[in-house]
N, C-alpha and C positions, 0 to 999 in steps of 0.2 A: 713441313719440309722434310724430304727424305734425308737420311744421314746414317750414322753408325752410332750405336749406343753401347755403353759398357757399365758394369758395376764397378764402383771405385775400390772395393775391397773384396778379398776372397783368399782362401788358403792357397790357391794356385795362381793368384794374380788375377788381373782383369780378363774378362771374356767378352768379346765384341760380337754384337748382333746387328742385323739390319734394322733400321728404324724407318718404318713406313711413314708417309706423309699423314698428317692429322693426329699424330701422337704427341704427348708432352713428356718432358723430362725434368729432373731436378738434380741436386748434388748426389743423391743416392744412386742415380742412374744417369750419369753425365752423357753427353752426346758430342759427336764430331760432325761438323758441317764444313765441307770444302768451300773456301771463299775466294780462291784465286783462279788461275787458268786451268787447273786440273780438278775436275768435278766428278770423277768417276767413283761413286759410292761403293760399287761392288769390288773394285780394285782396292779401295781403302779398307773395306771390311776384310778382305783376304790378307792384305798387308799387315794389319794390326793383329790378326790371329796367328801370325807366323812365330816360330821360335826366335827368329832374329829380332823381331820387335819386342818380344817378351824379354829377351836378353838385354836389349838396350834399355828398356824401362827398368829392369832390375838393377842395372848399373847406375841409372839416374836416381833411383829411389829403391833401396833394398828392403823396404817394408812391404807388407801385403796391401797397402793402400796406394793405388796409383792416383796421383793428383792431376788436375787439368794441366798444370804447368809442366809436369813430366811428359805428358802426351805432346804438348806443344814443342818440346825440345827434341823429340825423336827426329833424326835427320831423314828427310824424305827426298828420294830420287825419282824424278818423273821418268817412267819407263818408255821404251820405244813402243810404237803402236802394236807390233806383233805380241810382245810380252803383255802389254796392257789388255789386249783383246783376249788372249789365252787365259790369263789370270781372272779377268772379269767374268768370262763365260763360265769357268769352273766355280767361281764364287756364286754366281747366279744359280747354277745347277744345285749347289749345296744349300742355298736358301730355299729353293723349291722342294728339295728333298726333306729338309727340316720341317717345312710347312706340311708336307704329306705325312710325316711321322707324327707331328702334333695333331693332325686331324683325327688320329685314332685315340688320342688320350683325353679323357673327359675333363681333366683339370687344365687343359690348354685353351687359349683363346680361339685357336683355329679348329677346335673339335667340331665335327659335324655329324658323325654317326659311328656307332660301334661296329667294328669289323667282326665281332664274334657272332652277332645275330641273337635274336630272341624268339625265333620260331622253334617250337619243340621238335619239329620234324627234322631240323637241321642238326647234324652232328657237331655240337659245339666244340668237342675236343679237336676235331680236324680244323675247325675255324681258328682256334687258339694257336695250333701248330702253324697253320698258314700265316697267321698274323706275325708270329715270332720270326718265321723264316723271311717274310717280306721285310720286317723291320731290320733284321740282321743284314739282309742284302743291301738295304738302303744305307745303313750305317757304314757298311764296308765301302760302298761307293763314295760316301763323304770322306772317309779316311784316305782312300786312294787319291781323290781329288786334292785333299789337303797336302799330301806328300808331293804331288806335282806342283801345286802352288808354291810350296816351300822351295823347291828346286828353282822354279822360275824367278822367285824373289831373290834368291841367291845370285842368279844370273844378272838381274837388274842391278844389284849392288856389287857385281863383279868380285864375289868372294871366292877365295881359293879353297881347296879341300882342307887345308890347315885352318883357315878361318871358320869353316863349317864345323870342324871338330870342336872348336871352342864354344860354339853356340849349342 
């Protein structure tokens, strides 16, 4: 079943990732599956990766280990359709961009081919430069999308500028 997965511990707190169907999980990489009326995994993925959610989880448990119970206690507001669609779309785009970046990296599950090439006639230096430029552009797009997602989640929770400054 599709969901959201996260590592329970880390120096910067949990990091949430999309969990495709057919994958397994355990306590080292717990997962979140929506069970009630709101079943939008891409919205949930975006929501859990926001500074707001990280702040709430830090308040609930100030250690580097996020427990399942901490995740369950995060207050969740169901967004209006406009915010849900905008946030979900940006989240889906970020998942696709991450998959694209991972397709260049030999140690990733999504790896499919080297972007550098192995033909001696090809200028490998130009290929490396092109790869880095592409990767930097994609990462920049992810960061911009995350900034928009953060603002949209603040809207959903009706936070003021003073509230945002605390997060």
